[in-house]
N, C-alpha and C positions, 0 to 999 in steps of 0.2 A: 441934181441926180435923180435917177429913176426911182430908187428906193424899194424895188421889189425884193422881198425877203428871199424868195427862191433863187434869184440871180446872185444875191450876195452870198448865200450859202454855197452855191456852186463855186464861186471864186474862192471862198475860204477853204472849201474842200480841197481844191487844187494847190492853193498856197501851202496848206498843211502837208499835202503829199510831197511837195518839193522840199520842204524842211526835213521831213522824215526820210526821204529818198532823193537826194539831189540829182542823181542820174535820171530818175523817174522814167525808167522803161515801162514800169507798171505802177499804178497808184497802189500804195500799201493796202488800202481797204479792198482793192479788187483782187489781191494776190491769191486768195483761196479759190475763187472762181476761175481765175486765169490759169492756175496751176493745172487743173484738170483739162482745160482747153489746150494747153501746151502739150500735155501727154497725148491727147487725142490726135494732134497734128504733127508731132515731132517726127520728122524723117530727114534723112540726108544730112546728119549732123556734121559730116566732114566737108560740106560745101558752105561757102559764105552765103549770106542772105541775097547778095546780088546774083550769084550763080544760080541759086534756087529759082529766083524770079525769072531770070533769062531762060532757064530750062523750061519753065512753064509756058512762057510766051512762044518759044520756038516749037514746042510740041502741041500748042494750041488745044489744051484740054485733054490730051492723052494721059497726063498725069493727074492724080487726085490733087485738087487745090489744097495746099497745106495750111490754109486759114490765115489768121492775122499774124503780123510781124511785130514782136514785142521788143525788137532791138532799137527801133526808132522812138524818139520822144513822142509821147501821145499828144494829140491836139484836141483838147476839149472844146475850145472856142478860139475865135480870132476877132479882133476889133475891141473897141473900148465899150464894154457892156454897160457901164454906169454913166456914160456921158449923155447929157440931154440931147446932144447933136446926133447921137446914134439912134436912128429911128427906122432902119431897114434891116430886118433879121431874116436870115435863111436857116431853116432847120434841115440839117442833112443827116444821113445815116452814120457814115464814118469816113475817114480819109481813104481815098482810093490809092492803091499802091502801084507805082510805076518805077522803072529803073532810075528815073530822074530824081525820085525822092531820096535815094541814097546819096546822090551828089548834093542835093539841097541841104540835107541834114549834116553833111560832112563839112559844110562851110561854117566856120566859127561865128561869123557875123549874123548868119541866119539863126543859128541855134541861140545865140545871145538875145536876139530880138524876140524869138519865140518864147523863151523863158520869161523875159520881161512882160510879154503879153499875157502869159498864163498867170503871172503875179499881178496883172493889171497895173503895171507901172507905166502907164501910157502918157505921153506928152499931150498937152491940150491940142485938139485938132489933128491928132495923128491919124494917118491912113490905116485902114484895116490891112493887116500884113498880107492878106491874099491879093490885094490890089495896090500894094506899096511899090511905086516905081523904082525905089532903091533896090528892090529884089525882083526886077523884071525877068531875071534869068531863072528864078525858082520854079519848082513844079507847081506851087500854089498859084503864083501869078499867071503862069501859062494856062492853067485850068480855068480859073475864074475870070480872067480877062476875056477868054473865048466864050465862056458861058454867058457873060453879061454884056457882050459886045453889042447886042441889039439895042439894049436900053441906053448904053453909052453913046452909040452913034446917033440915035434919035435926039438925045439930050444935047449932044454937041451941035447938031443942026439947029435946034430950037433956041438954045441959050448961049452958045459959045461960038457963033459964026462958023460952024463946021470944024472947029478945032477939037481934036479928039482928047488930047492930054488934059486940058482943063476940065472937061466933062468927066473923065475918068477920076481925076483927083476930087471932084465934087462928090461923086458917089462913094469913093474910098473912105472919106472921113465920116460918112453916115452909115456905113455898112458894118454888120457883125454877123458872124457865122457860128452856129452851135452844132456840134456833132453829138448825136445820140450816144454813139460809142466812139471813144477817142483814139482807138487803135487802128493802125493801117491794115488794109487787106486788099488783095486783088479782086476778090469776089465778096459779096455781102450776104450770101445765103446763110452763113453761120449766125447772123444776127436774127434771133427769134424773139417772139414776145416774151417768153419765159426768161430768156437771157437778158433782155432789156430790163425786166423787173428784178432780176437777180443781181446784176452788177451794181454796186453802190454808185459808181460814177454815172451810170445811165439813169439811175433813179434821181440823182441830183439834176441831171440835164432835163429830165421830164418835168421836175418841179419848177425849174427855171422857165421852161417853155409855157407852163400854165400861167405864170406871172406875166410873161410877155403877151400871152393871149388876152389877158385882161386889159393890158395896155392898148393892144390893137382894137379891142372892142370899144374902148374909149376914144378911138380915133387918133391916138398919139403915136402909133407905130404901124408899120407894114410888116406882116408876118407871112412868110412864104414857105411852103413845104410841098414835096411831091406826094400828093394826097393818097392816091390809091395804094402806093407802096409803103407809105410811112404812117398812115393814120393809126393803125393798130399798135405799131411799135412805139410811137410817141404817146399813145394813150390820150390823144386830144379829140374832142368832138366839135365839129364845125358849128353845132347849135349853141355851144358854150361861149362863142366869141368869134370875132372876125379872123378868118384865115384865108389866104389866097392860095387855092390849090393849083398845082401844075400837073395836069393830067393829059392822057392821050399820047399820040405819037409825034406831037409837035415840038419835041425837044423841050427847050426852056422858053419858047416864044411867049407863052402866057405870063411867065414870071417876068420877062423883060418888059412886056407891055405894062404890067402892074407897077414895076419899078419906075418906068418912064412917067407914067401918070402920077405917081406919088411925088416924084421930083418936081414935076410941073405944077402940081396943085399945093405942094407943101414946101415953099422956099426955105432954104436954110436960115436959121435964126441968127 
């Protein structure tokens, strides 16, 4: 096991949150901060969350973005954080919100798998939920398969005779994702430095990231974040340890290159 104190505290924080609030729309320790945020953005209470989201998409910015959605189960992380095999970590801001997310969370099998993942009740060698082929129809798989397709294609060509699925599965069992803020939103402008410092869940995520940064500095993990946008929010300094930044207008191409090189030079144990 990795043994990082910050990572373990992050897991314990969310396991405790589920025990105190099994529905876990909001972690109990975040409730005070979130209450003010809800009041700030609460509009159209007579419409369902799906209707609000579709209204925003159709009007394309003509309505004020109502901020995060607290009806969906928060996603603080995905993947087996304590497995020695997990050595590729993506630091993200928060789950992006699309209509498909409501469909995904409405599926009992996905919600059950998500809760097990939050509790870190992971089977040995299990795939990160975001790349788990059992949930190919989910919003998470759709997003991350597309995001990481460049690395998977290169790895398939080099190591798997051009077969895509074995390459995807090889990455999936080594991948973990940590969200700075675990609550869904269409836009991320509401996530500020002060809010990241204020939310207990975000403070836990930042502490876990610092532990992972030390592991990356020791050459035992690959740590990727969208640097220009995220560095102040995560509170990480590149001089403190090895971080692979994804910058510029190249999408995630730098991230895919780093992942492919890591897979090639660090074979699974």
